[in-house]
PDBQT receptor file of N, H, CA, C and O in Angstrom, charges set to zero:
ATOM      1  N   MET A   1     -10.373  -2.117   4.523  1.00  0.00    +0.000 N 
ATOM      2  CA  MET A   1      -8.997  -1.764   4.264  1.00  0.00    +0.000 C 
ATOM      3  C   MET A   1      -8.111  -2.750   5.014  1.00  0.00    +0.000 C 
ATOM      4  O   MET A   1      -8.400  -3.132   6.148  1.00  0.00    +0.000 OA
ATOM      5  N   LYS A   2      -7.027  -3.154   4.360  1.00  0.00    +0.000 N 
ATOM      6  H   LYS A   2      -6.792  -2.845   3.439  1.00  0.00    +0.000 HD
ATOM      7  CA  LYS A   2      -6.074  -4.072   4.974  1.00  0.00    +0.000 C 
ATOM      8  C   LYS A   2      -4.669  -3.501   4.842  1.00  0.00    +0.000 C 
ATOM      9  O   LYS A   2      -4.333  -2.846   3.855  1.00  0.00    +0.000 OA
ATOM     10  N   VAL A   3      -3.861  -3.765   5.857  1.00  0.00    +0.000 N 
ATOM     11  H   VAL A   3      -4.134  -4.296   6.659  1.00  0.00    +0.000 HD
ATOM     12  CA  VAL A   3      -2.454  -3.386   5.835  1.00  0.00    +0.000 C 
ATOM     13  C   VAL A   3      -1.647  -4.636   6.128  1.00  0.00    +0.000 C 
ATOM     14  O   VAL A   3      -1.922  -5.349   7.093  1.00  0.00    +0.000 OA
ATOM     15  N   ALA A   4      -0.653  -4.900   5.294  1.00  0.00    +0.000 N 
ATOM     16  H   ALA A   4      -0.430  -4.320   4.510  1.00  0.00    +0.000 HD
ATOM     17  CA  ALA A   4       0.179  -6.096   5.476  1.00  0.00    +0.000 C 
ATOM     18  C   ALA A   4       1.636  -5.735   5.273  1.00  0.00    +0.000 C 
ATOM     19  O   ALA A   4       1.984  -4.960   4.382  1.00  0.00    +0.000 OA
ATOM     20  N   TYR A   5       2.487  -6.311   6.119  1.00  0.00    +0.000 N 
ATOM     21  H   TYR A   5       2.204  -6.939   6.844  1.00  0.00    +0.000 HD
ATOM     22  CA  TYR A   5       3.931  -6.130   5.985  1.00  0.00    +0.000 C 
ATOM     23  C   TYR A   5       4.567  -7.496   5.793  1.00  0.00    +0.000 C 
ATOM     24  O   TYR A   5       4.322  -8.415   6.575  1.00  0.00    +0.000 OA
ATOM     25  N   ASP A   6       5.380  -7.633   4.757  1.00  0.00    +0.000 N 
ATOM     26  H   ASP A   6       5.579  -6.887   4.121  1.00  0.00    +0.000 HD
ATOM     27  CA  ASP A   6       6.114  -8.865   4.481  1.00  0.00    +0.000 C 
ATOM     28  C   ASP A   6       7.584  -8.610   4.785  1.00  0.00    +0.000 C 
ATOM     29  O   ASP A   6       8.263  -7.935   4.011  1.00  0.00    +0.000 OA
ATOM     30  N   PRO A   7       8.092  -9.144   5.909  1.00  0.00    +0.000 N 
ATOM     31  CA  PRO A   7       9.485  -8.873   6.278  1.00  0.00    +0.000 C 
ATOM     32  C   PRO A   7      10.496  -9.502   5.321  1.00  0.00    +0.000 C 
ATOM     33  O   PRO A   7      11.618  -9.011   5.202  1.00  0.00    +0.000 OA
ATOM     34  N   ARG A   8      10.110 -10.591   4.632  1.00  0.00    +0.000 N 
ATOM     35  H   ARG A   8       9.198 -10.991   4.729  1.00  0.00    +0.000 HD
ATOM     36  CA  ARG A   8      11.047 -11.212   3.686  1.00  0.00    +0.000 C 
ATOM     37  C   ARG A   8      11.343 -10.295   2.511  1.00  0.00    +0.000 C 
ATOM     38  O   ARG A   8      12.491 -10.186   2.081  1.00  0.00    +0.000 OA
ATOM     39  N   SER A   9      10.321  -9.640   1.991  1.00  0.00    +0.000 N 
ATOM     40  H   SER A   9       9.389  -9.729   2.341  1.00  0.00    +0.000 HD
ATOM     41  CA  SER A   9      10.524  -8.728   0.862  1.00  0.00    +0.000 C 
ATOM     42  C   SER A   9      10.613  -7.267   1.312  1.00  0.00    +0.000 C 
ATOM     43  O   SER A   9      10.870  -6.379   0.499  1.00  0.00    +0.000 OA
ATOM     44  N   ASP A  10      10.398  -7.022   2.611  1.00  0.00    +0.000 N 
ATOM     45  H   ASP A  10      10.189  -7.744   3.271  1.00  0.00    +0.000 HD
ATOM     46  CA  ASP A  10      10.394  -5.676   3.186  1.00  0.00    +0.000 C 
ATOM     47  C   ASP A  10       9.415  -4.772   2.434  1.00  0.00    +0.000 C 
ATOM     48  O   ASP A  10       9.740  -3.644   2.062  1.00  0.00    +0.000 OA
ATOM     49  N   THR A  11       8.200  -5.305   2.222  1.00  0.00    +0.000 N 
ATOM     50  H   THR A  11       7.936  -6.221   2.524  1.00  0.00    +0.000 HD
ATOM     51  CA  THR A  11       7.161  -4.598   1.481  1.00  0.00    +0.000 C 
ATOM     52  C   THR A  11       5.954  -4.352   2.380  1.00  0.00    +0.000 C 
ATOM     53  O   THR A  11       5.464  -5.264   3.047  1.00  0.00    +0.000 OA
ATOM     54  N   LEU A  12       5.491  -3.130   2.388  1.00  0.00    +0.000 N 
ATOM     55  H   LEU A  12       5.888  -2.389   1.846  1.00  0.00    +0.000 HD
ATOM     56  CA  LEU A  12       4.289  -2.753   3.120  1.00  0.00    +0.000 C 
ATOM     57  C   LEU A  12       3.183  -2.515   2.094  1.00  0.00    +0.000 C 
ATOM     58  O   LEU A  12       3.351  -1.719   1.171  1.00  0.00    +0.000 OA
ATOM     59  N   SER A  13       2.061  -3.199   2.255  1.00  0.00    +0.000 N 
ATOM     60  H   SER A  13       1.925  -3.846   3.005  1.00  0.00    +0.000 HD
ATOM     61  CA  SER A  13       0.932  -3.077   1.325  1.00  0.00    +0.000 C 
ATOM     62  C   SER A  13      -0.274  -2.526   2.063  1.00  0.00    +0.000 C 
ATOM     63  O   SER A  13      -0.600  -2.962   3.166  1.00  0.00    +0.000 OA
ATOM     64  N   VAL A  14      -0.926  -1.564   1.439  1.00  0.00    +0.000 N 
ATOM     65  H   VAL A  14      -0.661  -1.209   0.542  1.00  0.00    +0.000 HD
ATOM     66  CA  VAL A  14      -2.171  -1.014   1.953  1.00  0.00    +0.000 C 
ATOM     67  C   VAL A  14      -3.223  -1.264   0.882  1.00  0.00    +0.000 C 
ATOM     68  O   VAL A  14      -3.175  -0.673  -0.197  1.00  0.00    +0.000 OA
ATOM     69  N   ILE A  15      -4.176  -2.145   1.186  1.00  0.00    +0.000 N 
ATOM     70  H   ILE A  15      -4.214  -2.625   2.063  1.00  0.00    +0.000 HD
ATOM     71  CA  ILE A  15      -5.233  -2.503   0.245  1.00  0.00    +0.000 C 
ATOM     72  C   ILE A  15      -6.478  -1.727   0.638  1.00  0.00    +0.000 C 
ATOM     73  O   ILE A  15      -7.040  -1.935   1.713  1.00  0.00    +0.000 OA
ATOM     74  N   LEU A  16      -6.898  -0.840  -0.232  1.00  0.00    +0.000 N 
ATOM     75  H   LEU A  16      -6.441  -0.671  -1.105  1.00  0.00    +0.000 HD
ATOM     76  CA  LEU A  16      -8.041   0.014   0.060  1.00  0.00    +0.000 C 
ATOM     77  C   LEU A  16      -9.367  -0.641  -0.307  1.00  0.00    +0.000 C 
ATOM     78  O   LEU A  16     -10.381  -0.424   0.356  1.00  0.00    +0.000 OA
ATOM     79  N   ARG A  17      -9.350  -1.455  -1.383  1.00  0.00    +0.000 N 
ATOM     80  H   ARG A  17      -8.526  -1.631  -1.922  1.00  0.00    +0.000 HD
ATOM     81  CA  ARG A  17     -10.575  -2.110  -1.843  1.00  0.00    +0.000 C 
ATOM     82  C   ARG A  17     -10.277  -3.548  -2.217  1.00  0.00    +0.000 C 
ATOM     83  O   ARG A  17      -9.521  -3.809  -3.153  1.00  0.00    +0.000 OA
ATOM     84  N   ASP A  18     -10.874  -4.490  -1.482  1.00  0.00    +0.000 N 
ATOM     85  H   ASP A  18     -11.487  -4.279  -0.721  1.00  0.00    +0.000 HD
ATOM     86  CA  ASP A  18     -10.717  -5.918  -1.767  1.00  0.00    +0.000 C 
ATOM     87  C   ASP A  18     -11.483  -6.343  -3.014  1.00  0.00    +0.000 C 
ATOM     88  O   ASP A  18     -11.094  -7.287  -3.703  1.00  0.00    +0.000 OA
ATOM     89  N   ASP A  19     -12.561  -5.646  -3.293  1.00  0.00    +0.000 N 
ATOM     90  H   ASP A  19     -12.877  -4.879  -2.734  1.00  0.00    +0.000 HD
ATOM     91  CA  ASP A  19     -13.475  -6.074  -4.357  1.00  0.00    +0.000 C 
ATOM     92  C   ASP A  19     -13.127  -5.508  -5.733  1.00  0.00    +0.000 C 
ATOM     93  O   ASP A  19     -13.862  -5.738  -6.694  1.00  0.00    +0.000 OA
ATOM     94  N   ALA A  20     -12.028  -4.780  -5.844  1.00  0.00    +0.000 N 
ATOM     95  H   ALA A  20     -11.431  -4.594  -5.063  1.00  0.00    +0.000 HD
ATOM     96  CA  ALA A  20     -11.658  -4.173  -7.126  1.00  0.00    +0.000 C 
ATOM     97  C   ALA A  20     -10.402  -4.838  -7.677  1.00  0.00    +0.000 C 
ATOM     98  O   ALA A  20      -9.459  -5.130  -6.943  1.00  0.00    +0.000 OA
ATOM     99  N   ARG A  21     -10.412  -5.068  -8.987  1.00  0.00    +0.000 N 
ATOM    100  H   ARG A  21     -11.179  -4.830  -9.584  1.00  0.00    +0.000 HD
ATOM    101  CA  ARG A  21      -9.251  -5.648  -9.650  1.00  0.00    +0.000 C 
ATOM    102  C   ARG A  21      -8.311  -4.539 -10.097  1.00  0.00    +0.000 C 
ATOM    103  O   ARG A  21      -8.745  -3.467 -10.519  1.00  0.00    +0.000 OA
ATOM    104  N   VAL A  22      -7.037  -4.811  -9.998  1.00  0.00    +0.000 N 
ATOM    105  H   VAL A  22      -6.684  -5.682  -9.654  1.00  0.00    +0.000 HD
ATOM    106  CA  VAL A  22      -6.029  -3.849 -10.427  1.00  0.00    +0.000 C 
ATOM    107  C   VAL A  22      -5.939  -3.892 -11.947  1.00  0.00    +0.000 C 
ATOM    108  O   VAL A  22      -5.717  -4.948 -12.539  1.00  0.00    +0.000 OA
ATOM    109  N   ALA A  23      -6.115  -2.730 -12.568  1.00  0.00    +0.000 N 
ATOM    110  H   ALA A  23      -6.296  -1.872 -12.087  1.00  0.00    +0.000 HD
ATOM    111  CA  ALA A  23      -6.031  -2.633 -14.023  1.00  0.00    +0.000 C 
ATOM    112  C   ALA A  23      -4.679  -2.063 -14.457  1.00  0.00    +0.000 C 
ATOM    113  O   ALA A  23      -4.158  -2.412 -15.516  1.00  0.00    +0.000 OA
ATOM    114  N   THR A  24      -4.126  -1.195 -13.636  1.00  0.00    +0.000 N 
ATOM    115  H   THR A  24      -4.549  -0.911 -12.775  1.00  0.00    +0.000 HD
ATOM    116  CA  THR A  24      -2.842  -0.582 -13.971  1.00  0.00    +0.000 C 
ATOM    117  C   THR A  24      -2.094  -0.211 -12.697  1.00  0.00    +0.000 C 
ATOM    118  O   THR A  24      -2.697   0.046 -11.654  1.00  0.00    +0.000 OA
ATOM    119  N   SER A  25      -0.784  -0.187 -12.803  1.00  0.00    +0.000 N 
ATOM    120  H   SER A  25      -0.295  -0.395 -13.650  1.00  0.00    +0.000 HD
ATOM    121  CA  SER A  25       0.071   0.190 -11.676  1.00  0.00    +0.000 C 
ATOM    122  C   SER A  25       1.027   1.279 -12.139  1.00  0.00    +0.000 C 
ATOM    123  O   SER A  25       1.400   1.349 -13.310  1.00  0.00    +0.000 OA
ATOM    124  N   ASP A  26       1.413   2.126 -11.192  1.00  0.00    +0.000 N 
ATOM    125  H   ASP A  26       1.110   2.069 -10.241  1.00  0.00    +0.000 HD
ATOM    126  CA  ASP A  26       2.308   3.224 -11.504  1.00  0.00    +0.000 C 
ATOM    127  C   ASP A  26       3.269   3.410 -10.342  1.00  0.00    +0.000 C 
ATOM    128  O   ASP A  26       2.842   3.523  -9.192  1.00  0.00    +0.000 OA
ATOM    129  N   GLU A  27       4.554   3.443 -10.632  1.00  0.00    +0.000 N 
ATOM    130  H   GLU A  27       4.900   3.351 -11.566  1.00  0.00    +0.000 HD
ATOM    131  CA  GLU A  27       5.543   3.722  -9.589  1.00  0.00    +0.000 C 
ATOM    132  C   GLU A  27       5.733   5.232  -9.568  1.00  0.00    +0.000 C 
ATOM    133  O   GLU A  27       6.662   5.775 -10.166  1.00  0.00    +0.000 OA
ATOM    134  N   ASP A  28       4.815   5.894  -8.855  1.00  0.00    +0.000 N 
ATOM    135  H   ASP A  28       4.060   5.453  -8.370  1.00  0.00    +0.000 HD
ATOM    136  CA  ASP A  28       4.756   7.350  -8.807  1.00  0.00    +0.000 C 
ATOM    137  C   ASP A  28       6.085   7.954  -8.360  1.00  0.00    +0.000 C 
ATOM    138  O   ASP A  28       6.608   8.870  -8.994  1.00  0.00    +0.000 OA
ATOM    139  N   LYS A  29       6.605   7.445  -7.295  1.00  0.00    +0.000 N 
ATOM    140  H   LYS A  29       6.179   6.700  -6.780  1.00  0.00    +0.000 HD
ATOM    141  CA  LYS A  29       7.925   7.821  -6.774  1.00  0.00    +0.000 C 
ATOM    142  C   LYS A  29       8.721   6.527  -6.666  1.00  0.00    +0.000 C 
ATOM    143  O   LYS A  29       8.125   5.460  -6.519  1.00  0.00    +0.000 OA
ATOM    144  N   PRO A  30      10.030   6.587  -6.733  1.00  0.00    +0.000 N 
ATOM    145  CA  PRO A  30      10.808   5.343  -6.610  1.00  0.00    +0.000 C 
ATOM    146  C   PRO A  30      10.460   4.602  -5.312  1.00  0.00    +0.000 C 
ATOM    147  O   PRO A  30      10.569   5.160  -4.220  1.00  0.00    +0.000 OA
ATOM    148  N   GLY A  31      10.038   3.335  -5.449  1.00  0.00    +0.000 N 
ATOM    149  H   GLY A  31       9.949   2.882  -6.337  1.00  0.00    +0.000 HD
ATOM    150  CA  GLY A  31       9.725   2.517  -4.295  1.00  0.00    +0.000 C 
ATOM    151  C   GLY A  31       8.300   2.626  -3.789  1.00  0.00    +0.000 C 
ATOM    152  O   GLY A  31       7.958   1.997  -2.788  1.00  0.00    +0.000 OA
ATOM    153  N   VAL A  32       7.457   3.410  -4.452  1.00  0.00    +0.000 N 
ATOM    154  H   VAL A  32       7.734   3.921  -5.265  1.00  0.00    +0.000 HD
ATOM    155  CA  VAL A  32       6.055   3.549  -4.057  1.00  0.00    +0.000 C 
ATOM    156  C   VAL A  32       5.194   3.226  -5.281  1.00  0.00    +0.000 C 
ATOM    157  O   VAL A  32       5.174   3.976  -6.257  1.00  0.00    +0.000 OA
ATOM    158  N   ILE A  33       4.488   2.102  -5.212  1.00  0.00    +0.000 N 
ATOM    159  H   ILE A  33       4.503   1.493  -4.419  1.00  0.00    +0.000 HD
ATOM    160  CA  ILE A  33       3.695   1.630  -6.342  1.00  0.00    +0.000 C 
ATOM    161  C   ILE A  33       2.213   1.835  -6.039  1.00  0.00    +0.000 C 
ATOM    162  O   ILE A  33       1.705   1.374  -5.016  1.00  0.00    +0.000 OA
ATOM    163  N   LEU A  34       1.533   2.528  -6.939  1.00  0.00    +0.000 N 
ATOM    164  H   LEU A  34       1.945   2.902  -7.770  1.00  0.00    +0.000 HD
ATOM    165  CA  LEU A  34       0.108   2.791  -6.800  1.00  0.00    +0.000 C 
ATOM    166  C   LEU A  34      -0.646   1.919  -7.794  1.00  0.00    +0.000 C 
ATOM    167  O   LEU A  34      -0.285   1.865  -8.969  1.00  0.00    +0.000 OA
ATOM    168  N   ASP A  35      -1.688   1.237  -7.334  1.00  0.00    +0.000 N 
ATOM    169  H   ASP A  35      -1.981   1.281  -6.379  1.00  0.00    +0.000 HD
ATOM    170  CA  ASP A  35      -2.503   0.357  -8.173  1.00  0.00    +0.000 C 
ATOM    171  C   ASP A  35      -3.886   0.975  -8.356  1.00  0.00    +0.000 C 
ATOM    172  O   ASP A  35      -4.496   1.450  -7.398  1.00  0.00    +0.000 OA
ATOM    173  N   TYR A  36      -4.377   0.964  -9.609  1.00  0.00    +0.000 N 
ATOM    174  H   TYR A  36      -3.881   0.579 -10.387  1.00  0.00    +0.000 HD
ATOM    175  CA  TYR A  36      -5.655   1.589  -9.947  1.00  0.00    +0.000 C 
ATOM    176  C   TYR A  36      -6.592   0.577 -10.595  1.00  0.00    +0.000 C 
ATOM    177  O   TYR A  36      -6.142  -0.375 -11.232  1.00  0.00    +0.000 OA
ATOM    178  N   ASP A  37      -7.909   0.789 -10.430  1.00  0.00    +0.000 N 
ATOM    179  H   ASP A  37      -8.275   1.563  -9.913  1.00  0.00    +0.000 HD
ATOM    180  CA  ASP A  37      -8.892  -0.045 -11.124  1.00  0.00    +0.000 C 
ATOM    181  C   ASP A  37      -9.149   0.527 -12.519  1.00  0.00    +0.000 C 
ATOM    182  O   ASP A  37      -8.518   1.508 -12.911  1.00  0.00    +0.000 OA
ATOM    183  N   VAL A  38     -10.063  -0.075 -13.261  1.00  0.00    +0.000 N 
ATOM    184  H   VAL A  38     -10.576  -0.873 -12.942  1.00  0.00    +0.000 HD
ATOM    185  CA  VAL A  38     -10.332   0.355 -14.639  1.00  0.00    +0.000 C 
ATOM    186  C   VAL A  38     -10.882   1.775 -14.729  1.00  0.00    +0.000 C 
ATOM    187  O   VAL A  38     -10.771   2.412 -15.776  1.00  0.00    +0.000 OA
ATOM    188  N   ASP A  39     -11.477   2.281 -13.639  1.00  0.00    +0.000 N 
ATOM    189  H   ASP A  39     -11.567   1.763 -12.789  1.00  0.00    +0.000 HD
ATOM    190  CA  ASP A  39     -12.017   3.641 -13.628  1.00  0.00    +0.000 C 
ATOM    191  C   ASP A  39     -11.010   4.674 -13.134  1.00  0.00    +0.000 C 
ATOM    192  O   ASP A  39     -11.332   5.858 -13.038  1.00  0.00    +0.000 OA
ATOM    193  N   GLY A  40      -9.783   4.229 -12.820  1.00  0.00    +0.000 N 
ATOM    194  H   GLY A  40      -9.521   3.267 -12.898  1.00  0.00    +0.000 HD
ATOM    195  CA  GLY A  40      -8.759   5.149 -12.355  1.00  0.00    +0.000 C 
ATOM    196  C   GLY A  40      -8.773   5.409 -10.874  1.00  0.00    +0.000 C 
ATOM    197  O   GLY A  40      -8.070   6.301 -10.397  1.00  0.00    +0.000 OA
ATOM    198  N   ASN A  41      -9.571   4.639 -10.118  1.00  0.00    +0.000 N 
ATOM    199  H   ASN A  41     -10.142   3.915 -10.506  1.00  0.00    +0.000 HD
ATOM    200  CA  ASN A  41      -9.621   4.783  -8.660  1.00  0.00    +0.000 C 
ATOM    201  C   ASN A  41      -8.458   4.034  -8.019  1.00  0.00    +0.000 C 
ATOM    202  O   ASN A  41      -8.107   2.937  -8.453  1.00  0.00    +0.000 OA
ATOM    203  N   LEU A  42      -7.874   4.615  -7.003  1.00  0.00    +0.000 N 
ATOM    204  H   LEU A  42      -8.160   5.506  -6.650  1.00  0.00    +0.000 HD
ATOM    205  CA  LEU A  42      -6.782   3.975  -6.283  1.00  0.00    +0.000 C 
ATOM    206  C   LEU A  42      -7.312   2.758  -5.536  1.00  0.00    +0.000 C 
ATOM    207  O   LEU A  42      -8.268   2.867  -4.768  1.00  0.00    +0.000 OA
ATOM    208  N   VAL A  43      -6.696   1.603  -5.757  1.00  0.00    +0.000 N 
ATOM    209  H   VAL A  43      -5.920   1.514  -6.381  1.00  0.00    +0.000 HD
ATOM    210  CA  VAL A  43      -7.115   0.342  -5.143  1.00  0.00    +0.000 C 
ATOM    211  C   VAL A  43      -6.172  -0.046  -4.009  1.00  0.00    +0.000 C 
ATOM    212  O   VAL A  43      -6.609  -0.500  -2.952  1.00  0.00    +0.000 OA
ATOM    213  N   SER A  44      -4.879   0.137  -4.240  1.00  0.00    +0.000 N 
ATOM    214  H   SER A  44      -4.524   0.506  -5.099  1.00  0.00    +0.000 HD
ATOM    215  CA  SER A  44      -3.893  -0.227  -3.221  1.00  0.00    +0.000 C 
ATOM    216  C   SER A  44      -2.587   0.492  -3.487  1.00  0.00    +0.000 C 
ATOM    217  O   SER A  44      -2.385   1.089  -4.545  1.00  0.00    +0.000 OA
ATOM    218  N   LEU A  45      -1.704   0.422  -2.500  1.00  0.00    +0.000 N 
ATOM    219  H   LEU A  45      -1.868  -0.062  -1.641  1.00  0.00    +0.000 HD
ATOM    220  CA  LEU A  45      -0.367   0.963  -2.683  1.00  0.00    +0.000 C 
ATOM    221  C   LEU A  45       0.628   0.044  -1.994  1.00  0.00    +0.000 C 
ATOM    222  O   LEU A  45       0.317  -0.599  -0.991  1.00  0.00    +0.000 OA
ATOM    223  N   GLU A  46       1.818  -0.001  -2.547  1.00  0.00    +0.000 N 
ATOM    224  H   GLU A  46       2.071   0.521  -3.361  1.00  0.00    +0.000 HD
ATOM    225  CA  GLU A  46       2.895  -0.814  -1.988  1.00  0.00    +0.000 C 
ATOM    226  C   GLU A  46       4.102   0.078  -1.754  1.00  0.00    +0.000 C 
ATOM    227  O   GLU A  46       4.440   0.924  -2.583  1.00  0.00    +0.000 OA
ATOM    228  N   ILE A  47       4.736  -0.121  -0.630  1.00  0.00    +0.000 N 
ATOM    229  H   ILE A  47       4.462  -0.808   0.043  1.00  0.00    +0.000 HD
ATOM    230  CA  ILE A  47       5.951   0.610  -0.300  1.00  0.00    +0.000 C 
ATOM    231  C   ILE A  47       7.081  -0.404  -0.229  1.00  0.00    +0.000 C 
ATOM    232  O   ILE A  47       7.097  -1.273   0.643  1.00  0.00    +0.000 OA
ATOM    233  N   LEU A  48       8.021  -0.285  -1.152  1.00  0.00    +0.000 N 
ATOM    234  H   LEU A  48       8.008   0.421  -1.860  1.00  0.00    +0.000 HD
ATOM    235  CA  LEU A  48       9.180  -1.168  -1.186  1.00  0.00    +0.000 C 
ATOM    236  C   LEU A  48      10.236  -0.645  -0.223  1.00  0.00    +0.000 C 
ATOM    237  O   LEU A  48      10.287   0.554   0.054  1.00  0.00    +0.000 OA
ATOM    238  N   ASP A  49      11.080  -1.537   0.288  1.00  0.00    +0.000 N 
ATOM    239  H   ASP A  49      11.039  -2.510   0.063  1.00  0.00    +0.000 HD
ATOM    240  CA  ASP A  49      12.091  -1.161   1.294  1.00  0.00    +0.000 C 
ATOM    241  C   ASP A  49      11.432  -0.407   2.442  1.00  0.00    +0.000 C 
ATOM    242  O   ASP A  49      11.920   0.634   2.882  1.00  0.00    +0.000 OA
ATOM    243  N   ALA A  50      10.325  -0.946   2.913  1.00  0.00    +0.000 N 
ATOM    244  H   ALA A  50       9.929  -1.792   2.555  1.00  0.00    +0.000 HD
ATOM    245  CA  ALA A  50       9.486  -0.265   3.904  1.00  0.00    +0.000 C 
ATOM    246  C   ALA A  50      10.219   0.060   5.200  1.00  0.00    +0.000 C 
ATOM    247  O   ALA A  50       9.969   1.106   5.798  1.00  0.00    +0.000 OA
ATOM    248  N   SER A  51      11.108  -0.805   5.640  1.00  0.00    +0.000 N 
ATOM    249  H   SER A  51      11.311  -1.655   5.154  1.00  0.00    +0.000 HD
ATOM    250  CA  SER A  51      11.793  -0.557   6.913  1.00  0.00    +0.000 C 
ATOM    251  C   SER A  51      12.661   0.701   6.853  1.00  0.00    +0.000 C 
ATOM    252  O   SER A  51      13.003   1.258   7.895  1.00  0.00    +0.000 OA
ATOM    253  N   ARG A  52      13.019   1.153   5.660  1.00  0.00    +0.000 N 
ATOM    254  H   ARG A  52      12.741   0.700   4.813  1.00  0.00    +0.000 HD
ATOM    255  CA  ARG A  52      13.788   2.390   5.505  1.00  0.00    +0.000 C 
ATOM    256  C   ARG A  52      12.886   3.604   5.308  1.00  0.00    +0.000 C 
ATOM    257  O   ARG A  52      13.343   4.738   5.457  1.00  0.00    +0.000 OA
ATOM    258  N   ARG A  53      11.598   3.383   4.971  1.00  0.00    +0.000 N 
ATOM    259  H   ARG A  53      11.228   2.462   4.850  1.00  0.00    +0.000 HD
ATOM    260  CA  ARG A  53      10.727   4.491   4.592  1.00  0.00    +0.000 C 
ATOM    261  C   ARG A  53       9.663   4.853   5.624  1.00  0.00    +0.000 C 
ATOM    262  O   ARG A  53       9.140   5.968   5.598  1.00  0.00    +0.000 OA
ATOM    263  N   VAL A  54       9.333   3.939   6.529  1.00  0.00    +0.000 N 
ATOM    264  H   VAL A  54       9.757   3.033   6.551  1.00  0.00    +0.000 HD
ATOM    265  CA  VAL A  54       8.308   4.217   7.538  1.00  0.00    +0.000 C 
ATOM    266  C   VAL A  54       8.906   4.057   8.928  1.00  0.00    +0.000 C 
ATOM    267  O   VAL A  54       9.945   3.419   9.101  1.00  0.00    +0.000 OA
ATOM    268  N   THR A  55       8.238   4.642   9.913  1.00  0.00    +0.000 N 
ATOM    269  H   THR A  55       7.394   5.160   9.773  1.00  0.00    +0.000 HD
ATOM    270  CA  THR A  55       8.754   4.622  11.273  1.00  0.00    +0.000 C 
ATOM    271  C   THR A  55       8.897   3.206  11.804  1.00  0.00    +0.000 C 
ATOM    272  O   THR A  55       9.967   2.842  12.291  1.00  0.00    +0.000 OA
ATOM    273  N   ASP A  56       7.851   2.401  11.724  1.00  0.00    +0.000 N 
ATOM    274  H   ASP A  56       6.981   2.696  11.328  1.00  0.00    +0.000 HD
ATOM    275  CA  ASP A  56       7.891   1.014  12.196  1.00  0.00    +0.000 C 
ATOM    276  C   ASP A  56       6.970   0.182  11.323  1.00  0.00    +0.000 C 
ATOM    277  O   ASP A  56       5.755   0.187  11.519  1.00  0.00    +0.000 OA
ATOM    278  N   ALA A  57       7.534  -0.527  10.371  1.00  0.00    +0.000 N 
ATOM    279  H   ALA A  57       8.521  -0.531  10.212  1.00  0.00    +0.000 HD
ATOM    280  CA  ALA A  57       6.744  -1.285   9.404  1.00  0.00    +0.000 C 
ATOM    281  C   ALA A  57       5.954  -2.419  10.040  1.00  0.00    +0.000 C 
ATOM    282  O   ALA A  57       5.004  -2.916   9.437  1.00  0.00    +0.000 OA
ATOM    283  N   ARG A  58       6.321  -2.834  11.232  1.00  0.00    +0.000 N 
ATOM    284  H   ARG A  58       7.093  -2.430  11.722  1.00  0.00    +0.000 HD
ATOM    285  CA  ARG A  58       5.651  -3.947  11.901  1.00  0.00    +0.000 C 
ATOM    286  C   ARG A  58       4.508  -3.497  12.810  1.00  0.00    +0.000 C 
ATOM    287  O   ARG A  58       3.868  -4.326  13.456  1.00  0.00    +0.000 OA
ATOM    288  N   SER A  59       4.253  -2.204  12.861  1.00  0.00    +0.000 N 
ATOM    289  H   SER A  59       4.773  -1.531  12.335  1.00  0.00    +0.000 HD
ATOM    290  CA  SER A  59       3.226  -1.682  13.754  1.00  0.00    +0.000 C 
ATOM    291  C   SER A  59       2.305  -0.722  12.996  1.00  0.00    +0.000 C 
ATOM    292  O   SER A  59       2.766   0.110  12.214  1.00  0.00    +0.000 OA
ATOM    293  N   VAL A  60       0.992  -0.851  13.240  1.00  0.00    +0.000 N 
ATOM    294  H   VAL A  60       0.617  -1.526  13.875  1.00  0.00    +0.000 HD
ATOM    295  CA  VAL A  60       0.009   0.021  12.611  1.00  0.00    +0.000 C 
ATOM    296  C   VAL A  60      -0.883   0.603  13.687  1.00  0.00    +0.000 C 
ATOM    297  O   VAL A  60      -1.365  -0.116  14.562  1.00  0.00    +0.000 OA
ATOM    298  N   GLU A  61      -1.097   1.882  13.621  1.00  0.00    +0.000 N 
ATOM    299  H   GLU A  61      -0.705   2.466  12.910  1.00  0.00    +0.000 HD
ATOM    300  CA  GLU A  61      -2.029   2.549  14.537  1.00  0.00    +0.000 C 
ATOM    301  C   GLU A  61      -3.193   3.062  13.705  1.00  0.00    +0.000 C 
ATOM    302  O   GLU A  61      -2.998   3.700  12.671  1.00  0.00    +0.000 OA
ATOM    303  N   PHE A  62      -4.395   2.779  14.163  1.00  0.00    +0.000 N 
ATOM    304  H   PHE A  62      -4.554   2.260  15.004  1.00  0.00    +0.000 HD
ATOM    305  CA  PHE A  62      -5.593   3.205  13.462  1.00  0.00    +0.000 C 
ATOM    306  C   PHE A  62      -6.330   4.200  14.332  1.00  0.00    +0.000 C 
ATOM    307  O   PHE A  62      -6.519   3.970  15.526  1.00  0.00    +0.000 OA
ATOM    308  N   GLN A  63      -6.748   5.308  13.735  1.00  0.00    +0.000 N 
ATOM    309  H   GLN A  63      -6.594   5.495  12.765  1.00  0.00    +0.000 HD
ATOM    310  CA  GLN A  63      -7.432   6.345  14.505  1.00  0.00    +0.000 C 
ATOM    311  C   GLN A  63      -8.595   6.891  13.696  1.00  0.00    +0.000 C 
ATOM    312  O   GLN A  63      -8.454   7.180  12.508  1.00  0.00    +0.000 OA
ATOM    313  N   VAL A  64      -9.741   7.030  14.341  1.00  0.00    +0.000 N 
ATOM    314  H   VAL A  64      -9.855   6.794  15.306  1.00  0.00    +0.000 HD
ATOM    315  CA  VAL A  64     -10.899   7.645  13.729  1.00  0.00    +0.000 C 
ATOM    316  C   VAL A  64     -11.099   9.004  14.409  1.00  0.00    +0.000 C 
ATOM    317  O   VAL A  64     -11.189   9.089  15.634  1.00  0.00    +0.000 OA
ATOM    318  N   THR A  65     -11.164  10.046  13.610  1.00  0.00    +0.000 N 
ATOM    319  H   THR A  65     -11.091   9.977  12.615  1.00  0.00    +0.000 HD
ATOM    320  CA  THR A  65     -11.392  11.371  14.168  1.00  0.00    +0.000 C 
ATOM    321  C   THR A  65     -12.798  11.828  13.816  1.00  0.00    +0.000 C 
ATOM    322  O   THR A  65     -13.345  11.470  12.773  1.00  0.00    +0.000 OA
ATOM    323  N   GLU A  66     -13.356  12.606  14.687  1.00  0.00    +0.000 N 
ATOM    324  H   GLU A  66     -12.911  12.897  15.534  1.00  0.00    +0.000 HD
ATOM    325  CA  GLU A  66     -14.713  13.100  14.451  1.00  0.00    +0.000 C 
ATOM    326  C   GLU A  66     -14.705  14.569  14.144  1.00  0.00    +0.000 C 
ATOM    327  O   GLU A  66     -15.762  15.159  13.917  1.00  0.00    +0.000 OA
TER     328      GLU A  66
């Protein structure tokens, strides 16, 4: 999984699968784009105007719970 923030476009991308090609995209909610593979599995998501929608677009915290 990869997370990337582009400050020029203010876009936050979360890539769940590097090895899958995007077959279709859907803007489920305004400013939130979901990308799916040919089998309908979620591949990635993009958040537009990220600095207005997330707490801190330049910082990511990763946590594994047991």
